[in-house]
Backbone as a chain_set.jsonl record, in Angstrom:
{"seq": "MSSAPIGILGGTFDPVHYGHLRLAQEVGEGLKLQEVRFVPSGTPPHRTAPRISAVERLAMVRLAVRDNPLFTVDERETRRSGPGYTVDTLTELRQEIGATRPLCLLVGADAFLDFATWSRWHELFTLAHVVVAHRPGFPVDTWQDRMPQPLAREYAARTLRQPLAVHLAPAGGIVIIPIAALDISATMIRDCIRAGASPRYLLPDSVLDYIQTRRLYV", "coords": {"N": [[-28.188, 28.961, -44.238], [-25.668, 27.826, -42.02], [-22.414, 26.746, -43.066], [-20.577, 25.589, -41.494], [-18.627, 22.928, -40.018], [-20.166, 19.881, -38.822], [-19.935, 18.14, -35.833], [-19.583, 14.735, -34.801], [-20.153, 12.616, -32.179], [-20.01, 9.514, -31.11], [-20.997, 6.69, -29.033], [-21.36, 4.364, -26.261], [-22.057, 5.611, -23.924], [-22.401, 4.946, -21.115], [-22.376, 5.303, -18.085], [-22.914, 8.599, -19.612], [-20.357, 11.054, -19.137], [-18.143, 13.534, -17.581], [-15.765, 13.376, -19.014], [-16.534, 12.725, -21.659], [-18.062, 15.017, -22.206], [-16.313, 17.165, -21.884], [-14.41, 16.622, -23.859], [-16.026, 16.945, -26.156], [-16.667, 19.665, -25.893], [-14.147, 20.989, -26.021], [-13.139, 20.188, -28.542], [-15.233, 21.036, -30.169], [-15.155, 23.851, -29.824], [-12.469, 24.351, -30.538], [-12.301, 23.597, -33.228], [-14.196, 25.181, -34.298], [-16.855, 24.23, -34.699], [-20.196, 23.853, -35.936], [-22.038, 22.435, -34.415], [-21.986, 19.813, -31.957], [-22.954, 16.611, -32.235], [-24.231, 14.223, -30.129], [-24.296, 10.76, -30.315], [-25.795, 8.235, -29.112], [-25.186, 4.747, -28.892], [-27.168, 1.936, -29.947], [-27.122, -1.083, -30.098], [-23.996, -1.83, -29.584], [-21.418, -2.736, -31.872], [-18.856, -3.568, -31.188], [-18.545, -4.485, -28.631], [-19.713, -6.008, -25.537], [-23.222, -5.989, -25.105], [-24.641, -3.223, -23.386], [-25.839, -3.351, -19.977], [-27.677, -1.481, -19.254], [-30.506, -0.015, -20.676], [-30.936, 1.217, -24.06], [-32.746, 3.309, -24.155], [-32.589, 4.426, -21.594], [-29.891, 5.2, -21.502], [-29.88, 7.055, -23.551], [-31.618, 8.954, -22.435], [-30.029, 9.857, -20.305], [-27.944, 11.114, -21.693], [-29.368, 13.179, -22.904], [-30.07, 14.685, -20.632], [-27.512, 15.453, -19.83], [-26.593, 17.18, -21.832], [-28.372, 19.233, -22.131], [-28.233, 21.946, -21.38], [-26.355, 23.145, -22.946], [-25.705, 25.036, -25.69], [-24.109, 24.292, -27.826], [-24.273, 21.579, -28.066], [-26.075, 18.756, -29.336], [-28.461, 16.024, -29.588], [-28.617, 12.919, -31.183], [-30.721, 10.406, -31.942], [-30.794, 8.198, -33.607], [-29.343, 5.744, -33.699], [-30.186, 4.392, -31.468], [-32.653, 3.584, -32.192], [-32.26, 1.767, -34.14], [-32.426, -1.543, -35.369], [-30.455, -4.329, -34.533], [-26.796, -4.361, -34.769], [-25.213, -1.159, -34.482], [-23.524, 0.488, -36.862], [-20.893, 2.782, -37.414], [-20.345, 3.642, -40.021], [-22.788, 3.355, -41.315], [-24.377, 5.203, -39.972], [-23.028, 7.63, -40.566], [-23.335, 7.621, -43.326], [-26.112, 7.966, -43.578], [-26.335, 10.521, -42.388], [-24.79, 12.039, -44.144], [-26.374, 11.9, -46.433], [-28.522, 13.398, -45.529], [-27.528, 15.991, -44.979], [-26.271, 16.765, -47.262], [-23.752, 16.895, -49.901], [-21.647, 18.675, -49.534], [-21.284, 19.877, -47.028], [-19.08, 19.931, -44.294], [-18.331, 17.092, -42.284], [-17.362, 15.919, -39.104], [-15.939, 13.283, -37.493], [-15.627, 12.472, -34.22], [-13.215, 10.991, -32.221], [-11.564, 9.143, -29.602], [-8.047, 8.689, -28.82], [-7.35, 5.986, -28.325], [-9.492, 4.629, -29.499], [-9.059, 5.393, -32.132], [-6.71, 4.042, -32.75], [-7.671, 1.516, -33.023], [-9.052, 1.705, -35.335], [-8.907, 0.447, -37.823], [-10.24, -1.9, -37.455], [-12.878, -1.362, -37.608], [-16.111, -1.55, -39.15], [-16.072, -1.43, -42.649], [-14.075, 0.566, -42.784], [-12.451, 2.149, -44.399], [-14.278, 3.553, -45.929], [-15.206, 5.485, -44.246], [-13.607, 7.727, -44.416], [-14.443, 8.879, -46.754], [-16.762, 9.984, -46.039], [-16.501, 11.667, -43.832], [-14.33, 13.874, -41.947], [-11.812, 12.7, -39.712], [-11.436, 13.254, -36.389], [-9.118, 13.19, -33.932], [-8.986, 13.062, -30.572], [-6.663, 13.6, -28.109], [-5.079, 12.943, -24.984], [-2.774, 14.584, -22.705], [0.345, 12.944, -22.047], [0.106, 10.867, -23.71], [1.77, 10.772, -26.154], [1.693, 11.893, -29.531], [3.703, 11.038, -31.219], [4.254, 8.484, -30.438], [2.363, 6.893, -31.507], [2.746, 5.733, -34.005], [4.093, 3.293, -33.753], [2.13, 1.661, -32.755], [0.147, 1.52, -34.603], [-1.648, -0.377, -37.005], [-0.391, -1.314, -40.225], [-2.061, -0.59, -42.541], [-3.649, 1.493, -41.454], [-1.677, 3.255, -40.624], [-0.681, 4.117, -43.075], [-2.878, 5.569, -44.072], [-3.021, 7.534, -42.113], [-0.588, 8.893, -42.48], [-1.013, 9.946, -45.001], [-3.288, 11.524, -44.799], [-3.301, 13.333, -42.664], [-4.0, 16.521, -41.432], [-2.236, 19.46, -41.194], [-3.079, 21.928, -40.41], [-5.624, 22.354, -38.298], [-8.1, 23.724, -38.725], [-8.536, 23.36, -41.362], [-10.47, 21.518, -41.814], [-12.741, 22.858, -42.45], [-12.624, 23.316, -45.118], [-13.115, 21.244, -46.828], [-15.442, 18.543, -47.384], [-14.848, 16.052, -46.235], [-12.375, 13.487, -45.436], [-9.936, 14.182, -44.169], [-7.532, 13.825, -41.452], [-7.347, 14.912, -38.176], [-5.533, 15.967, -35.36], [-6.216, 16.685, -32.056], [-5.234, 18.095, -29.069], [-6.473, 17.57, -25.775], [-7.893, 18.322, -22.491], [-6.615, 16.552, -19.66], [-8.618, 14.469, -18.455], [-9.076, 11.835, -16.646], [-11.355, 9.927, -16.729], [-13.661, 7.283, -16.716], [-16.449, 5.371, -17.947], [-16.553, 2.837, -16.868], [-15.177, 3.167, -14.453], [-17.025, 4.777, -13.092], [-19.287, 3.081, -12.938], [-18.192, 1.012, -11.375], [-17.658, 2.402, -9.055], [-20.244, 3.071, -8.154], [-21.287, 0.499, -7.716], [-19.698, -0.228, -5.609], [-20.729, 1.227, -3.601], [-19.883, 3.799, -3.281], [-19.719, 7.377, -3.895], [-20.062, 8.754, -7.143], [-20.058, 11.445, -7.618], [-19.121, 14.527, -9.116], [-17.771, 13.336, -11.169], [-19.488, 13.178, -13.197], [-22.371, 14.889, -14.618], [-24.629, 16.404, -12.223], [-27.34, 16.088, -12.824], [-27.412, 13.754, -14.299], [-26.401, 11.932, -12.456], [-28.436, 12.071, -10.52], [-30.524, 10.935, -11.987], [-29.534, 8.337, -12.307], [-29.426, 7.49, -9.627], [-32.114, 7.714, -8.818], [-33.318, 5.744, -10.351], [-31.939, 3.574, -9.598], [-29.734, 2.522, -11.05], [-26.982, 0.54, -12.174], [-26.376, -0.669, -9.746]], "CA": [[-27.739, 27.943, -43.279], [-24.226, 27.805, -41.859], [-21.727, 25.601, -43.647], [-19.551, 25.122, -40.561], [-18.704, 21.472, -39.849], [-20.924, 19.238, -37.754], [-19.179, 17.095, -35.148], [-20.326, 13.544, -34.41], [-19.519, 11.876, -31.09], [-20.774, 8.317, -30.788], [-20.533, 5.91, -27.89], [-22.433, 3.745, -25.472], [-22.45, 6.579, -22.884], [-22.957, 4.01, -20.129], [-23.132, 6.503, -18.435], [-22.212, 9.776, -20.102], [-19.635, 11.68, -18.019], [-17.459, 14.779, -17.926], [-14.758, 13.122, -20.036], [-17.207, 12.888, -22.944], [-18.55, 16.383, -22.386], [-15.172, 18.07, -22.051], [-13.885, 16.346, -25.206], [-16.909, 17.585, -27.136], [-16.559, 21.115, -25.751], [-12.852, 21.479, -26.5], [-13.035, 19.986, -29.983], [-16.224, 21.903, -30.798], [-14.629, 25.221, -29.847], [-11.188, 24.411, -31.228], [-12.5, 23.469, -34.672], [-15.293, 26.083, -34.676], [-17.938, 23.406, -35.237], [-21.552, 24.38, -35.788], [-22.625, 21.704, -33.299], [-21.495, 18.458, -31.716], [-24.084, 15.697, -32.023], [-23.986, 12.991, -29.386], [-25.043, 9.672, -30.956], [-25.721, 7.019, -28.28], [-25.369, 3.514, -29.65], [-28.196, 1.0, -29.508], [-26.378, -2.321, -29.87], [-22.646, -1.565, -30.099], [-20.883, -3.926, -32.523], [-17.503, -3.93, -30.762], [-18.453, -4.811, -27.208], [-20.898, -6.627, -24.99], [-24.344, -5.055, -24.988], [-24.764, -2.652, -22.036], [-26.985, -3.797, -19.175], [-28.626, -0.381, -19.204], [-31.181, 0.062, -21.97], [-30.644, 2.361, -24.922], [-33.656, 4.399, -23.782], [-32.059, 5.083, -20.393], [-28.634, 5.871, -21.842], [-30.275, 8.24, -24.326], [-32.172, 9.924, -21.491], [-28.92, 10.447, -19.555], [-27.25, 12.041, -22.582], [-30.217, 14.37, -23.041], [-29.91, 15.468, -19.408], [-26.148, 15.98, -19.745], [-26.282, 18.204, -22.84], [-29.528, 20.113, -22.363], [-27.965, 23.363, -21.13], [-25.231, 23.595, -23.762], [-26.206, 25.288, -27.051], [-23.23, 23.656, -28.812], [-24.517, 20.142, -28.106], [-27.379, 18.192, -29.678], [-28.531, 14.569, -29.441], [-29.145, 12.199, -32.347], [-31.135, 9.127, -31.361], [-31.053, 7.209, -34.666], [-28.77, 4.425, -33.443], [-30.967, 3.702, -30.437], [-33.859, 3.059, -32.84], [-31.868, 0.813, -35.176], [-32.387, -2.944, -34.941], [-29.157, -4.915, -34.851], [-25.636, -3.536, -34.434], [-25.131, 0.163, -35.09], [-22.195, 0.745, -37.408], [-20.644, 4.197, -37.665], [-20.413, 3.921, -41.455], [-24.2, 3.503, -41.673], [-24.839, 6.478, -39.409], [-22.453, 8.732, -41.344], [-23.959, 7.595, -44.651], [-27.422, 8.608, -43.425], [-26.132, 11.938, -42.132], [-24.316, 12.664, -45.377], [-27.543, 12.046, -47.308], [-29.397, 14.429, -44.979], [-26.946, 17.343, -44.988], [-25.735, 17.064, -48.586], [-22.395, 16.443, -50.21], [-20.598, 19.68, -49.358], [-21.12, 20.28, -45.623], [-18.101, 19.082, -43.617], [-18.656, 16.274, -41.115], [-16.182, 15.545, -38.327], [-16.152, 12.173, -36.576], [-14.757, 12.661, -33.062], [-12.839, 9.745, -31.565], [-10.404, 9.184, -28.723], [-6.842, 8.118, -29.417], [-7.41, 4.524, -28.27], [-10.446, 4.186, -30.527], [-8.451, 5.585, -33.44], [-5.724, 2.986, -32.992], [-8.444, 0.332, -33.422], [-9.92, 2.148, -36.418], [-8.879, -0.497, -38.941], [-11.133, -3.026, -37.157], [-14.255, -0.904, -37.757], [-16.775, -1.981, -40.378], [-15.89, -0.597, -43.851], [-13.436, 1.75, -42.214], [-11.94, 3.043, -45.448], [-15.367, 4.406, -46.405], [-15.451, 6.577, -43.302], [-12.883, 8.911, -44.881], [-15.201, 9.504, -47.844], [-17.967, 10.547, -45.441], [-16.208, 12.623, -42.758], [-12.986, 13.989, -41.389], [-11.656, 11.997, -38.438], [-10.785, 14.126, -35.41], [-8.609, 12.351, -32.849], [-8.732, 13.82, -29.35], [-5.726, 12.849, -27.272], [-4.767, 13.571, -23.706], [-1.343, 14.637, -22.39], [0.854, 11.675, -21.566], [-0.058, 9.881, -24.782], [2.321, 11.58, -27.255], [1.327, 11.47, -30.88], [4.81, 10.361, -31.905], [4.312, 7.071, -30.038], [1.267, 6.176, -32.138], [3.153, 4.998, -35.204], [4.462, 1.919, -33.39], [0.938, 0.897, -32.386], [-0.816, 1.519, -35.703], [-1.488, -1.358, -38.075], [0.154, -0.666, -41.412], [-3.047, 0.111, -43.382], [-4.047, 2.737, -40.802], [-0.51, 4.142, -40.643], [-0.62, 4.737, -44.408], [-3.926, 6.596, -44.14], [-2.632, 8.6, -41.193], [0.473, 9.668, -43.114], [-1.511, 10.623, -46.206], [-4.479, 12.348, -44.58], [-3.206, 14.244, -41.521], [-4.047, 17.952, -41.752], [-1.37, 20.208, -40.269], [-3.885, 23.04, -39.907], [-6.898, 21.733, -37.934], [-9.274, 24.391, -39.283], [-8.709, 22.937, -42.757], [-11.7, 20.702, -41.926], [-13.787, 23.709, -43.02], [-12.373, 23.536, -46.542], [-13.537, 20.06, -47.589], [-16.479, 17.849, -46.625], [-14.4, 14.81, -45.615], [-11.114, 12.961, -45.927], [-8.746, 14.516, -43.4], [-7.353, 13.399, -40.06], [-6.884, 16.037, -37.361], [-5.195, 15.608, -33.982], [-6.516, 17.792, -31.146], [-4.96, 17.8, -27.655], [-7.543, 17.985, -24.867], [-7.574, 18.24, -21.071], [-6.408, 15.195, -19.137], [-9.636, 14.018, -17.507], [-8.988, 10.374, -16.707], [-12.642, 9.425, -16.242], [-14.25, 6.271, -17.597], [-17.752, 4.856, -17.518], [-16.272, 1.675, -16.006], [-14.853, 3.709, -13.131], [-18.268, 5.245, -12.464], [-20.106, 1.905, -12.594], [-17.548, 0.326, -10.253], [-17.839, 3.271, -7.887], [-21.62, 2.911, -7.687], [-21.442, -0.859, -7.18], [-18.974, -0.3, -4.337], [-21.426, 2.047, -2.626], [-19.248, 5.117, -3.18], [-20.374, 8.394, -4.722], [-19.325, 9.22, -8.309], [-20.3, 12.866, -7.827], [-18.029, 15.3, -9.717], [-17.28, 12.645, -12.355], [-20.543, 13.302, -14.202], [-23.294, 15.949, -14.203], [-25.567, 16.064, -11.144], [-28.618, 15.651, -13.384], [-27.242, 12.353, -14.69], [-26.288, 11.154, -11.223], [-29.776, 11.981, -9.923], [-31.273, 9.97, -12.799], [-29.013, 7.008, -11.963], [-29.818, 7.133, -8.258], [-33.568, 7.551, -8.758], [-33.686, 4.479, -10.992], [-31.063, 2.535, -9.037], [-28.953, 1.918, -12.113], [-25.609, 0.103, -11.934], [-26.144, -1.22, -8.409]], "C": [[-26.216, 27.949, -43.229], [-23.634, 26.57, -42.518], [-20.6, 25.111, -42.75], [-19.722, 23.622, -40.333], [-19.602, 21.061, -38.682], [-20.056, 18.141, -37.159], [-20.089, 15.956, -34.716], [-19.538, 12.813, -33.333], [-20.412, 10.706, -30.709], [-20.207, 7.603, -29.575], [-21.691, 5.245, -27.185], [-22.946, 4.713, -24.41], [-23.149, 5.846, -21.733], [-22.272, 4.131, -18.772], [-22.25, 7.578, -19.071], [-21.549, 10.468, -18.914], [-18.855, 12.895, -18.51], [-16.329, 14.576, -18.933], [-15.332, 13.291, -21.434], [-17.522, 14.366, -23.212], [-17.4, 17.362, -22.616], [-14.525, 17.867, -23.413], [-14.706, 17.089, -26.251], [-16.777, 19.1, -27.089], [-15.259, 21.631, -26.367], [-12.716, 21.326, -28.009], [-14.02, 20.9, -30.715], [-15.74, 23.334, -30.902], [-13.37, 25.322, -30.695], [-11.321, 24.365, -32.743], [-13.622, 24.363, -35.189], [-16.439, 25.308, -35.36], [-19.278, 24.088, -35.029], [-22.24, 23.747, -34.585], [-21.846, 20.412, -33.12], [-22.713, 17.6, -31.401], [-23.621, 14.456, -31.266], [-24.884, 11.91, -29.974], [-24.907, 8.42, -30.094], [-25.99, 5.775, -29.123], [-26.531, 2.706, -29.083], [-27.552, -0.299, -29.099], [-24.982, -2.118, -30.429], [-22.039, -2.828, -30.689], [-19.575, -4.43, -31.922], [-17.422, -4.389, -29.306], [-19.736, -5.486, -26.757], [-22.0, -5.586, -24.831], [-24.436, -4.521, -23.549], [-25.975, -3.236, -21.295], [-28.075, -2.736, -19.152], [-29.214, -0.187, -20.601], [-30.759, 1.302, -22.751], [-31.512, 3.56, -24.554], [-33.107, 5.16, -22.579], [-30.74, 5.799, -20.69], [-28.891, 7.127, -22.671], [-30.805, 9.332, -23.4], [-31.057, 10.621, -20.703], [-28.144, 11.439, -20.42], [-28.068, 13.316, -22.754], [-30.087, 15.272, -21.815], [-28.546, 16.168, -19.388], [-25.92, 17.165, -20.674], [-27.31, 19.326, -22.911], [-29.236, 21.598, -22.179], [-26.836, 23.921, -21.988], [-25.693, 23.789, -25.204], [-25.339, 24.682, -28.15], [-23.603, 22.196, -29.053], [-25.941, 19.811, -28.547], [-27.306, 16.675, -29.52], [-29.189, 13.983, -30.68], [-29.453, 10.776, -31.887], [-31.255, 7.996, -32.384], [-30.503, 5.819, -34.342], [-29.543, 3.666, -32.369], [-32.243, 3.11, -31.016], [-33.545, 1.946, -33.844], [-31.878, -0.606, -34.609], [-31.063, -3.546, -35.392], [-28.034, -3.957, -34.524], [-25.653, -2.203, -35.171], [-23.72, 0.444, -35.558], [-22.05, 2.223, -37.758], [-20.782, 4.535, -39.141], [-21.866, 4.101, -41.904], [-24.752, 4.838, -41.185], [-24.31, 7.655, -40.228], [-23.032, 8.778, -42.751], [-25.322, 8.272, -44.606], [-27.269, 10.114, -43.241], [-25.672, 12.669, -43.391], [-25.462, 12.866, -46.351], [-28.44, 13.194, -46.842], [-28.819, 15.832, -45.153], [-26.368, 17.727, -46.343], [-24.257, 16.738, -48.707], [-21.306, 17.414, -49.8], [-20.339, 20.096, -47.912], [-20.096, 19.377, -44.931], [-18.703, 18.345, -42.418], [-17.356, 15.902, -40.423], [-16.555, 14.445, -37.345], [-15.145, 12.286, -35.441], [-14.49, 11.317, -32.4], [-11.689, 10.002, -30.602], [-9.223, 8.48, -29.378], [-6.884, 6.592, -29.408], [-8.351, 3.974, -29.332], [-9.83, 4.324, -31.912], [-7.437, 4.479, -33.748], [-6.391, 1.668, -33.37], [-9.26, 0.573, -34.69], [-10.008, 1.125, -37.557], [-9.715, -1.75, -38.671], [-12.599, -2.649, -37.353], [-14.822, -1.361, -39.106], [-16.562, -0.954, -41.497], [-15.167, 0.712, -43.511], [-12.875, 2.689, -43.278], [-13.022, 4.012, -45.932], [-15.596, 5.607, -45.501], [-14.766, 7.864, -43.768], [-13.584, 9.593, -46.048], [-16.426, 10.239, -47.305], [-17.683, 11.678, -44.466], [-14.71, 12.792, -42.598], [-12.964, 13.181, -40.093], [-10.837, 12.887, -37.509], [-10.409, 13.283, -34.201], [-8.264, 13.239, -31.662], [-7.787, 13.009, -28.466], [-5.359, 13.666, -26.04], [-3.257, 13.623, -23.503], [-0.888, 13.304, -21.782], [0.709, 10.553, -22.575], [0.445, 10.535, -26.067], [1.987, 10.999, -28.623], [2.454, 10.676, -31.532], [4.997, 8.912, -31.449], [3.249, 6.243, -30.763], [1.738, 5.273, -33.267], [3.452, 3.534, -34.888], [3.234, 1.056, -33.133], [-0.083, 0.798, -33.514], [-0.582, 0.333, -36.629], [-1.112, -0.637, -39.368], [-0.896, 0.032, -42.289], [-3.489, 1.445, -42.78], [-2.891, 3.731, -40.814], [-0.382, 4.837, -41.996], [-1.659, 5.843, -44.547], [-3.564, 7.802, -43.281], [-1.588, 9.511, -41.841], [-0.064, 10.502, -44.271], [-2.56, 11.686, -45.896], [-4.354, 13.39, -43.471], [-3.13, 15.7, -41.981], [-3.213, 18.712, -40.725], [-2.1, 21.406, -39.674], [-5.281, 22.502, -39.577], [-8.12, 22.384, -38.577], [-9.458, 24.105, -40.773], [-9.918, 22.021, -42.916], [-12.853, 21.527, -42.495], [-13.727, 23.755, -44.547], [-12.789, 22.369, -47.425], [-14.551, 19.297, -46.753], [-15.985, 16.656, -45.831], [-12.958, 14.535, -46.02], [-9.88, 13.237, -45.108], [-8.717, 13.836, -42.042], [-6.742, 14.573, -39.304], [-6.627, 15.536, -35.945], [-5.408, 16.837, -33.104], [-6.157, 17.385, -29.719], [-6.087, 18.336, -26.776], [-7.105, 17.798, -23.415], [-7.494, 16.795, -20.6], [-7.427, 14.887, -18.05], [-9.704, 12.492, -17.593], [-10.229, 9.763, -16.055], [-13.134, 8.376, -17.231], [-15.599, 5.851, -17.051], [-17.576, 3.658, -16.607], [-15.973, 2.127, -14.589], [-16.124, 4.122, -12.38], [-19.142, 4.07, -12.056], [-19.521, 1.162, -11.397], [-17.736, 1.102, -8.958], [-19.234, 3.073, -7.291], [-21.825, 1.537, -7.074], [-20.764, -1.018, -5.827], [-19.638, 0.536, -3.251], [-20.807, 3.407, -2.405], [-19.959, 6.093, -4.119], [-19.501, 8.767, -5.923], [-19.524, 10.709, -8.585], [-19.005, 13.557, -8.242], [-17.314, 14.553, -10.855], [-18.253, 12.787, -13.518], [-21.533, 14.358, -13.725], [-24.261, 15.469, -13.116], [-26.887, 15.539, -11.695], [-28.558, 14.179, -13.787], [-27.139, 11.47, -13.448], [-27.646, 11.011, -10.542], [-30.632, 10.964, -10.667], [-30.853, 8.543, -12.436], [-29.511, 6.576, -10.586], [-31.308, 6.901, -8.137], [-34.0, 6.195, -9.301], [-32.829, 3.309, -10.517], [-30.343, 1.769, -10.142], [-27.555, 1.567, -11.613], [-25.365, -0.479, -10.546], [-26.076, -2.742, -8.464]], "O": [[-25.553, 28.062, -44.26], [-24.243, 25.5, -42.538], [-19.762, 24.316, -43.176], [-20.832, 23.1, -40.44], [-19.769, 21.79, -37.704], [-19.507, 17.312, -37.883], [-21.23, 16.182, -34.314], [-18.387, 12.433, -33.55], [-21.444, 10.885, -30.062], [-19.086, 7.873, -29.143], [-22.855, 5.524, -27.472], [-24.116, 4.661, -24.031], [-24.315, 6.093, -21.427], [-21.641, 3.172, -18.327], [-21.023, 7.484, -19.071], [-22.1, 10.478, -17.814], [-18.896, 13.242, -19.691], [-15.968, 15.516, -19.64], [-14.713, 13.915, -22.295], [-17.275, 14.882, -24.302], [-17.502, 18.273, -23.438], [-14.131, 18.838, -24.058], [-14.161, 17.773, -27.118], [-16.776, 19.754, -28.132], [-15.267, 22.591, -27.139], [-12.231, 22.234, -28.684], [-13.689, 21.47, -31.755], [-15.893, 23.969, -31.945], [-13.215, 26.26, -31.477], [-10.555, 25.009, -33.461], [-13.965, 24.316, -36.371], [-16.914, 25.677, -36.434], [-19.468, 24.816, -34.055], [-22.935, 24.425, -33.829], [-21.133, 19.973, -34.023], [-23.414, 17.838, -30.418], [-22.73, 13.735, -31.715], [-26.09, 12.111, -30.118], [-23.998, 7.619, -30.317], [-26.899, 5.754, -29.953], [-26.836, 2.784, -27.893], [-27.438, -0.6, -27.91], [-24.793, -2.224, -31.641], [-22.13, -3.892, -30.077], [-19.215, -5.591, -32.119], [-16.329, -4.652, -28.806], [-20.72, -5.534, -27.494], [-21.736, -4.44, -24.466], [-24.32, -5.294, -22.598], [-26.993, -3.567, -21.903], [-29.259, -3.056, -19.043], [-28.484, -0.196, -21.592], [-30.292, 2.291, -22.186], [-31.059, 4.702, -24.635], [-33.151, 6.39, -22.544], [-30.504, 6.893, -20.179], [-28.205, 8.137, -22.513], [-30.473, 10.505, -23.568], [-31.125, 11.826, -20.46], [-27.73, 12.491, -19.934], [-27.512, 14.415, -22.748], [-30.002, 16.492, -21.951], [-28.439, 17.325, -18.981], [-25.141, 18.062, -20.35], [-27.136, 20.274, -23.677], [-29.926, 22.432, -22.765], [-26.404, 25.055, -21.778], [-26.038, 22.817, -25.875], [-25.785, 24.568, -29.291], [-23.295, 21.635, -30.104], [-26.891, 20.5, -28.177], [-26.226, 16.112, -29.341], [-30.199, 14.497, -31.162], [-28.554, 10.034, -31.492], [-31.773, 6.93, -32.051], [-31.134, 4.816, -34.677], [-29.552, 2.435, -32.361], [-32.852, 2.232, -30.405], [-34.448, 1.27, -34.336], [-31.396, -0.84, -33.5], [-30.609, -3.297, -36.509], [-28.286, -2.849, -34.05], [-26.054, -2.125, -36.332], [-22.815, 0.62, -34.742], [-22.958, 2.835, -38.321], [-21.286, 5.605, -39.483], [-22.141, 4.917, -42.784], [-25.497, 5.514, -41.895], [-25.063, 8.575, -40.547], [-23.203, 9.86, -43.313], [-25.654, 9.061, -45.49], [-27.988, 10.895, -43.865], [-26.114, 13.784, -43.667], [-25.524, 13.893, -47.027], [-29.048, 13.881, -47.662], [-29.563, 16.768, -45.448], [-26.012, 18.886, -46.558], [-23.604, 16.357, -47.736], [-20.142, 17.022, -49.722], [-19.267, 20.619, -47.61], [-20.238, 18.156, -44.983], [-19.481, 18.909, -41.648], [-16.361, 15.603, -41.082], [-17.392, 14.65, -36.466], [-13.939, 12.206, -35.673], [-15.422, 10.59, -32.058], [-10.934, 10.96, -30.764], [-9.382, 7.764, -30.367], [-6.49, 5.965, -30.391], [-8.047, 2.977, -29.987], [-10.048, 3.475, -32.775], [-7.33, 4.036, -34.892], [-5.756, 0.798, -33.968], [-10.072, -0.269, -35.073], [-11.06, 0.963, -38.175], [-9.884, -2.578, -39.566], [-13.474, -3.512, -37.274], [-14.083, -1.532, -40.075], [-16.833, 0.234, -41.322], [-15.591, 1.801, -43.897], [-12.832, 3.902, -43.07], [-12.726, 5.148, -46.301], [-16.121, 6.63, -45.941], [-15.28, 8.96, -43.544], [-13.341, 10.773, -46.305], [-17.053, 11.02, -48.02], [-18.523, 12.56, -44.283], [-13.922, 11.962, -43.052], [-14.001, 13.005, -39.454], [-9.691, 13.228, -37.805], [-11.277, 12.727, -33.527], [-7.359, 14.069, -31.74], [-8.082, 11.865, -28.118], [-5.334, 14.896, -26.059], [-2.53, 12.802, -24.063], [-1.653, 12.631, -21.091], [1.135, 9.424, -22.329], [-0.343, 10.823, -26.967], [2.0, 9.785, -28.831], [2.201, 9.752, -32.305], [5.815, 8.19, -32.018], [3.238, 5.018, -30.645], [1.201, 4.184, -33.468], [3.106, 2.642, -35.664], [3.299, -0.165, -33.282], [-1.071, 0.074, -33.394], [0.558, 0.06, -37.004], [-1.479, 0.521, -39.569], [-0.65, 1.149, -42.744], [-3.682, 2.419, -43.508], [-3.11, 4.928, -40.996], [-0.018, 6.011, -42.059], [-1.368, 6.919, -45.071], [-3.775, 8.947, -43.68], [-1.684, 10.736, -41.764], [0.379, 11.629, -44.491], [-2.707, 12.647, -46.65], [-5.223, 14.253, -43.35], [-2.297, 16.058, -42.814], [-3.461, 18.615, -39.523], [-1.784, 21.848, -38.57], [-6.052, 22.218, -40.494], [-9.072, 21.691, -38.937], [-10.431, 24.558, -41.376], [-10.352, 21.771, -44.04], [-13.838, 20.963, -42.972], [-14.682, 24.188, -45.193], [-12.81, 22.499, -48.649], [-14.525, 19.392, -45.526], [-16.62, 16.269, -44.85], [-12.386, 15.252, -46.841], [-8.854, 12.59, -45.321], [-9.731, 13.34, -41.55], [-5.747, 15.155, -39.736], [-7.419, 14.767, -35.4], [-4.851, 17.901, -33.371], [-6.721, 16.421, -29.203], [-6.594, 19.432, -27.011], [-6.071, 17.187, -23.146], [-8.221, 15.928, -21.087], [-7.137, 15.027, -16.862], [-10.316, 11.938, -18.505], [-10.159, 9.167, -14.981], [-13.032, 8.563, -18.444], [-15.864, 5.958, -15.853], [-18.355, 3.471, -15.673], [-16.465, 1.534, -13.629], [-16.272, 3.848, -11.189], [-19.683, 4.056, -10.95], [-20.256, 0.733, -10.508], [-17.947, 0.517, -7.895], [-19.386, 2.926, -6.079], [-22.464, 1.413, -6.029], [-21.185, -1.827, -5.0], [-19.173, 0.558, -2.111], [-21.158, 4.102, -1.452], [-20.701, 5.688, -5.015], [-18.321, 9.069, -5.748], [-19.194, 11.185, -9.672], [-17.924, 13.205, -7.768], [-16.362, 15.074, -11.437], [-17.898, 12.552, -14.673], [-21.54, 14.696, -12.541], [-24.658, 14.305, -13.085], [-27.492, 14.644, -11.104], [-29.535, 13.447, -13.634], [-27.722, 10.388, -13.4], [-27.972, 9.936, -10.039], [-31.383, 10.213, -10.046], [-31.693, 7.657, -12.277], [-29.958, 5.444, -10.401], [-31.735, 5.988, -7.429], [-34.927, 5.573, -8.782], [-32.987, 2.183, -10.991], [-30.342, 0.539, -10.169], [-27.019, 2.234, -10.728], [-24.215, -0.759, -10.209], [-25.887, -3.389, -7.434]]}, "num_chains": 1, "name": "protein.A"}
């Protein structure tokens, strides 16, 4: 069995779109990950529960990733009762894959700046590397001013200058990866649909067909 790192990309995916998919593709290739697992949340702890059910959001993710051999789907959070915390998911995954296989938690830059608000966030570094995908126009050197002090200390201590160093340890590092500037959000897509406009080319056709067939977000 390969010992290459496994990437984890969580989110509500309400709906999944090309911003999510391109992030996963670029980070997966750039870090030579074995796979990127999409983990749709059931009840997200940090935001209002989505109007669209976990079953439907999971179905849309399955449609979006089905033709890409790099991508897989992990449905555990959609089956969990109560809020789905990343630390619980990574703990389960670590138990399943063993202590030595590297895990990489993929997050956007905005999510990383809120990292210190996540449940048991210090434990996340014992379970996985944290890979921060950032877009042009959001320079890394501006982050320090926006980081709370506890996160700034971890960032200074854990940042890996060589991204592929995630292959050398199971967890504990922070890696910054620049990605393409696709300014797409799920909110934009939902607003577009509610306004009667087409969101085509913001998300895969298979996902859009699913949304239109079921009249989601109208």
